[in-house]
KOLRODO-697681 format. One record per residue (C-alpha): x, y, z; residue in three letters. Coordinates in steps of 0.25 Angstrom, whole numbers, padded with zeros to 4 digits, always signed. Each point is the difference from the previous one (the first is absolute). Last residue first. Layout:
N
XYZALA ...
This chain:
145
+0001+0138+0141ILE +0012+0007+0000ALA +0008+0001+0013GLU +0000+0015+0005ALA +0013+0006+0001GLY -0005+0012-0008PRO -0015+0002+0000VAL -0006-0002-0015VAL -0015+0001-0001ILE -0005-0005-0012THR -0012+0007-0004ILE -0011-0004-0012ASN -0008+0010-0005PRO -0013+0003+0004ALA -0011-0001-0008THR -0008+0011-0008GLY +0001-0002-0014GLN +0010+0010-0002ALA +0008-0004+0013ASP -0001+0004+0014PRO +0008+0008+0007LYS +0010-0005+0009ALA +0000+0006+0015ASP +0005-0013+0004LEU +0014+0001-0008GLY +0009-0004+0011LEU +0007+0015+0000LEU -0012+0007-0001GLU -0006-0006+0011SER +0012+0004+0008GLN -0001+0015-0006ARG -0017+0000+0005LYS +0006-0008+0015LEU +0010+0012+0002LEU -0009+0011-0004PRO -0012-0004+0010VAL +0009-0003+0012LEU +0007+0014-0001ARG -0014+0005+0005ASP -0003-0010+0010VAL +0017+0002+0006ALA -0005+0014+0002TRP -0014-0002+0008LEU +0010-0010+0009SER +0009+0010+0003ASN -0007+0006+0009GLN -0002-0012+0008ASP -0005-0015-0002ASP +0015-0008-0001ASN -0006-0010-0010ALA -0001+0011-0011ILE +0013+0005+0003ARG +0005-0015-0001THR -0008-0002-0013MET +0007+0013-0007VAL +0014-0007+0005ALA -0005-0012-0006GLN -0004+0006-0013LEU +0012+0008-0002ALA +0008-0014+0001SER -0008-0006-0008ASP +0000+0011-0010LEU +0015-0002-0001MET -0003-0013-0003ASP -0007+0001-0009LEU +0008+0012-0008GLN +0012-0009-0001TRP -0008-0011-0004GLY -0004+0007-0013VAL +0013+0006-0002LEU +0004-0016-0002ALA -0012-0002-0009ARG +0004+0011-0007ALA +0017-0003-0001GLU -0005-0014-0007ASP -0008+0005-0009ARG +0010+0011-0004ILE +0010-0010-0003ILE -0010-0012-0006ARG -0003+0011-0010ALA +0013+0003-0001ASN +0004-0015-0003ALA -0011+0000-0011LYS +0004+0013-0008THR +0014-0002+0001VAL -0003-0017-0005ALA -0008+0005-0011ARG +0008+0011-0005ARG +0012-0008+0000ALA -0009-0012-0009GLY -0005+0013-0009SER +0014+0002-0003GLU +0003-0013-0007GLU +0006-0014+0005LYS +0005+0005+0013TYR +0014-0004+0004GLY +0002+0012+0011CYS +0009+0010-0009ARG -0008-0001-0014ALA -0012+0000+0007ALA +0003+0011+0007ILE +0007+0009-0011GLU -0013-0003-0008THR -0008+0005+0013TYR +0006+0011+0001THR +0012+0006+0009TYR -0002+0010+0010GLY +0006-0004+0011LEU -0014-0005+0008ARG -0002-0008-0010ARG +0013-0007-0001LEU -0002-0003+0016ARG -0013-0005-0004ILE +0007-0010-0009ALA +0011-0004+0008GLN -0013-0002+0011ALA -0007-0008-0011VAL +0014-0011-0004ARG +0003-0002+0016PRO -0014-0004+0002GLY -0002-0008-0014GLU +0016-0009+0001ASN -0008-0011+0006VAL -0012-0001-0009ASP -0009-0008+0004LEU -0008-0010-0013THR -0016+0002+0003THR -0008-0012-0002PRO -0011+0002-0009ASN -0012-0010+0007GLY +0004-0015+0004GLN -0007-0004-0013ALA +0011+0010-0009THR +0011-0007-0002PRO -0010-0014-0004ASN +0008-0012+0000GLU +0000+0000+0015SER -0014+0003+0001GLN -0004-0012-0011SER +0000+0003-0016ARG -0012-0002-0007GLY -0008-0010-0008ARG +0008-0014+0006ARG -0001-0011-0012ALA -0006-0013+0005MET 
């Protein structure tokens, strides 16, 4: 009886599209970013870093810059959330004391909570269809669930 198709081990796409990892990719992208910041054209970067075409160099630099910006933004949000937690703790301590500073502390509480909810995306407006967007809360140092 003849076989109709190839087995999974014979079919390279049966296991999904395996990606090959280039151990030189990290240093190559880092060099490309350095050269771009020094004013080199993408054609020059491609020639110096080993990309086939200038479009490969352009894609690598653009993708790496986007990743750097995202990482820096996440770190900044985490730092701001830490500062807000400290401020909220101080305000809540003043409120708990129930003395002459309590009213001032309550007045400070509202803007702090508003900023915290903005950073966490809790005040996200519904989209055009009226559904609230999916919210992903990233807490630095917390385990992914």
